[in-house]
C-alpha positions as CSV (number, residue, x, y, z in Angstrom):
1,M,-72.0,88.4,43.5
2,Q,-69.7,88.3,46.5
3,T,-69.1,91.7,48.1
4,Q,-65.6,93.0,47.8
5,I,-64.0,94.0,51.1
6,A,-61.3,96.5,52.0
7,L,-59.3,96.6,55.2
8,V,-58.4,100.3,56.1
9,T,-56.1,100.9,59.0
10,G,-56.6,104.1,60.9
11,G,-60.1,104.6,59.5
12,S,-61.7,106.5,62.4
13,R,-60.8,110.0,61.4
14,G,-59.0,112.3,59.0
15,I,-57.7,110.8,55.7
16,G,-58.6,107.3,56.9
17,R,-62.2,108.2,57.5
18,D,-62.5,109.7,54.0
19,I,-60.9,106.6,52.5
20,A,-63.4,104.4,54.2
21,L,-66.3,106.5,53.0
22,S,-65.0,106.7,49.5
23,L,-64.6,103.0,49.2
24,A,-68.1,102.4,50.6
25,K,-69.5,104.7,47.9
26,R,-68.1,102.3,45.3
27,G,-70.0,99.4,47.0
28,I,-67.0,97.9,48.8
29,G,-67.5,96.5,52.2
30,V,-65.1,98.2,54.7
31,V,-63.3,97.0,57.8
32,L,-61.8,100.0,59.4
33,T,-59.4,99.9,62.3
34,Y,-58.9,102.3,65.2
35,K,-56.4,102.4,68.0
36,E,-58.3,104.3,70.7
37,R,-61.2,106.2,69.1
38,A,-63.8,103.6,69.3
39,K,-66.6,106.1,69.3
40,D,-65.3,107.9,66.2
41,A,-64.9,104.5,64.4
42,A,-68.5,103.6,65.3
43,G,-69.6,106.9,63.8
44,V,-67.9,106.1,60.5
45,V,-69.5,102.7,60.4
46,A,-72.9,104.3,61.1
47,E,-72.4,106.9,58.4
48,I,-71.5,104.2,55.9
49,E,-74.5,102.0,56.8
50,A,-76.9,105.0,56.8
51,A,-75.9,105.5,53.1
52,G,-76.6,101.8,52.3
53,G,-73.1,100.5,52.7
54,A,-71.6,97.8,54.9
55,A,-68.8,98.3,57.4
56,L,-67.4,97.2,60.8
57,A,-64.7,98.5,63.0
58,L,-61.9,96.6,64.9
59,A,-59.3,97.8,67.3
60,L,-55.7,97.6,66.2
61,D,-52.4,99.0,67.3
62,V,-50.3,98.7,64.1
63,S,-47.1,99.4,66.1
64,Q,-47.5,96.1,68.0
65,A,-46.4,93.5,65.4
66,A,-46.6,90.7,68.0
67,G,-50.4,91.3,68.2
68,L,-51.1,91.0,64.5
69,G,-51.8,87.3,64.6
70,A,-54.6,87.8,67.2
71,F,-56.0,90.7,65.1
72,F,-56.2,88.6,62.0
73,D,-58.0,85.9,64.0
74,R,-60.6,88.5,65.0
75,L,-60.7,89.8,61.4
76,R,-61.5,86.4,60.0
77,A,-64.3,85.9,62.6
78,A,-65.7,89.3,61.8
79,L,-65.6,88.7,58.0
80,S,-67.4,85.4,58.5
81,R,-70.2,87.0,60.6
82,R,-70.7,90.1,58.5
83,W,-70.2,88.9,54.9
84,G,-69.8,85.1,55.1
85,S,-66.3,85.5,53.7
86,A,-62.8,84.5,54.7
87,K,-61.0,86.9,52.3
88,I,-60.4,90.6,51.7
89,D,-59.8,92.2,48.3
90,Y,-58.1,95.5,49.3
91,L,-55.7,96.7,51.9
92,V,-55.1,100.4,52.7
93,N,-52.2,101.0,55.0
94,N,-53.1,104.4,56.4
95,G,-52.8,104.0,60.2
96,G,-50.1,106.0,61.9
97,T,-49.3,109.1,64.0
98,G,-47.4,112.3,63.4
99,A,-43.8,112.3,64.7
100,T,-41.4,115.2,64.7
101,K,-37.9,115.1,66.2
102,S,-34.6,116.6,65.0
103,I,-31.8,114.2,64.2
104,A,-29.8,115.7,67.1
105,D,-32.6,114.8,69.5
106,L,-33.4,111.4,68.2
107,D,-32.8,108.5,70.6
108,E,-33.4,104.8,70.3
109,A,-36.8,104.9,72.0
110,A,-38.1,107.5,69.6
111,F,-36.5,105.6,66.7
112,D,-38.2,102.4,67.7
113,A,-41.6,104.0,68.3
114,V,-41.7,105.5,64.8
115,A,-40.2,102.5,63.0
116,D,-42.6,100.1,64.7
117,M,-45.6,102.2,63.7
118,H,-44.7,103.3,60.2
119,F,-42.5,100.5,58.9
120,K,-42.3,97.3,60.9
121,G,-46.0,97.1,61.7
122,V,-47.0,98.0,58.1
123,V,-44.7,95.3,56.6
124,F,-46.0,92.5,58.8
125,L,-49.6,93.6,58.5
126,T,-49.2,93.6,54.7
127,Q,-47.6,90.2,54.8
128,K,-50.5,88.7,56.7
129,A,-53.2,90.5,54.7
130,L,-51.8,89.3,51.4
131,A,-52.1,85.7,52.7
132,M,-55.9,86.2,53.0
133,M,-56.4,88.5,49.9
134,N,-58.3,87.4,46.8
135,D,-56.3,87.5,43.6
136,G,-57.0,90.6,41.5
137,G,-57.0,92.9,44.5
138,A,-54.9,95.9,45.5
139,V,-52.7,97.3,48.2
140,V,-52.4,101.1,48.8
141,F,-49.8,102.6,51.1
142,I,-50.3,106.1,52.4
143,S,-46.9,107.8,52.4
144,A,-46.1,111.5,52.6
145,A,-44.8,114.3,50.4
146,S,-42.0,114.7,52.9
147,T,-40.2,111.7,51.3
148,H,-39.4,114.1,48.4
149,I,-39.9,117.5,50.0
150,Y,-37.6,117.8,53.0
151,V,-38.9,119.4,56.2
152,P,-36.7,119.7,59.3
153,G,-37.9,117.5,62.1
154,F,-39.5,114.8,59.9
155,A,-36.3,112.8,59.2
156,M,-37.3,109.6,61.0
157,Y,-41.0,109.7,60.0
158,S,-40.1,110.4,56.3
159,A,-37.3,107.8,56.3
160,C,-39.9,105.2,57.3
161,K,-42.3,106.4,54.7
162,A,-39.6,106.2,52.1
163,A,-38.9,102.6,53.1
164,I,-42.6,101.8,52.7
165,E,-42.5,103.3,49.2
166,A,-39.7,100.9,48.3
167,F,-41.5,98.1,50.0
168,S,-44.6,98.8,47.9
169,R,-42.7,98.3,44.7
170,Y,-41.5,94.9,46.0
171,V,-45.0,94.0,46.9
172,A,-46.0,94.8,43.3
173,K,-43.2,92.6,42.0
174,E,-43.8,89.6,44.2
175,V,-47.6,89.4,44.0
176,G,-48.2,90.8,40.5
177,A,-48.7,87.2,39.2
178,R,-51.8,87.1,41.4
179,G,-53.2,90.2,39.7
180,I,-52.7,92.2,42.9
181,R,-51.5,95.7,42.4
182,S,-49.5,97.8,44.9
183,N,-49.3,101.6,44.8
184,V,-48.5,104.6,47.0
185,V,-50.4,107.8,47.6
186,A,-48.3,110.6,49.1
187,P,-50.4,113.5,50.4
188,G,-49.0,116.9,51.1
189,G,-50.2,119.2,53.9
190,I,-53.7,118.2,54.8
191,E,-56.0,120.0,57.2
192,T,-56.7,117.3,59.8
193,D,-55.8,116.8,63.5
194,F,-52.3,115.4,62.4
195,L,-49.7,116.7,64.8
196,G,-52.3,118.2,67.0
197,G,-54.0,120.0,64.1
198,L,-50.9,121.9,63.2
199,I,-52.2,122.9,59.7
200,R,-55.9,123.2,60.7
201,N,-55.1,125.5,63.7
202,S,-52.3,127.7,62.3
203,P,-53.2,130.5,59.9
204,E,-49.5,131.0,59.4
205,V,-48.9,127.5,58.2
206,Q,-52.0,127.6,56.0
207,A,-50.8,130.8,54.4
208,H,-47.4,129.2,53.7
209,L,-49.0,126.2,52.1
210,R,-51.3,128.3,50.0
211,A,-48.5,130.4,48.7
212,Q,-46.4,127.3,47.8
213,T,-49.2,125.3,46.2
214,A,-50.2,125.7,42.5
215,L,-53.9,125.2,43.3
216,G,-53.7,127.9,45.9
217,R,-55.3,126.2,48.9
218,V,-54.6,123.8,51.8
219,G,-55.5,120.1,51.3
220,H,-58.5,118.5,52.9
221,A,-59.0,114.8,53.9
222,D,-61.7,114.4,51.2
223,D,-59.0,115.2,48.6
224,I,-57.4,111.8,49.2
225,G,-60.1,109.2,49.7
226,S,-61.3,109.3,46.1
227,I,-57.7,108.7,44.9
228,V,-57.4,105.6,47.0
229,A,-60.8,104.4,46.0
230,F,-59.8,104.8,42.3
231,L,-56.7,102.7,42.9
232,C,-58.9,100.0,44.4
233,S,-61.1,99.9,41.3
234,P,-61.0,98.2,37.9
235,D,-60.4,101.7,36.4
236,A,-56.9,101.5,37.9
237,R,-56.2,98.0,36.7
238,W,-53.0,99.0,34.7
239,I,-51.5,101.2,37.5
240,D,-49.0,99.2,39.5
241,G,-45.8,100.0,41.5
242,Q,-46.4,103.8,41.3
243,R,-46.2,106.7,43.7
244,I,-49.0,109.3,43.3
245,E,-48.2,112.6,44.9
246,A,-51.4,114.3,46.0
247,T,-50.3,117.8,47.0
248,G,-52.2,120.2,44.8
249,G,-48.9,121.1,43.1
250,Y,-46.9,121.9,46.3
251,H,-43.4,123.3,45.6
252,M,-43.6,122.9,41.8
């Protein structure tokens, strides 16, 4: 039986790392991308392979849409070498960076930087990935709870994530006939190095999150990967066009 393969952007650390590990535990081959952290990406690949899985890492800057054609050429060559395949089965759009700026301080350069990373790049990467995806696969977009829970400073970042949530539903509509599902996972506050480790390094922020969360704790990266892996499995075959908020019950 041909190995199923997932492409996970931003898979070298944090939530992306756990997504890659969780997919590999289900026997899915993983191509994870990284922007600068080649050593971290290699570590994730080594961890997957030490557990009996199969993975490889490729460099990618999602914000540079003009470079996506060259990336997919490299991806096709890597798939052929590693798995003897020309297709993928799953796409997880996770790559990105934190970005905070008030509306008053927003300028065109900041607007373009966030939009290129969190909207334009994701749209065109998805377009190209769908063209080489097997029927019956799945796309998962990582969004954020801040599209529904409003935090000052996250206007532009969250607006792009909200746009991606709408885009995901259109993906579901347009490729549903191929049996490809499209869903969104929206994490809340997760203890990673996002925004310089804001949550991980701040007892005050952690205390606030615990007080506002029904489950009474801060989220961890390994709270998210298993959700994404489920959405990329036959167990989720009847879930399509949905937004799953993974916050532990924040602001209920």
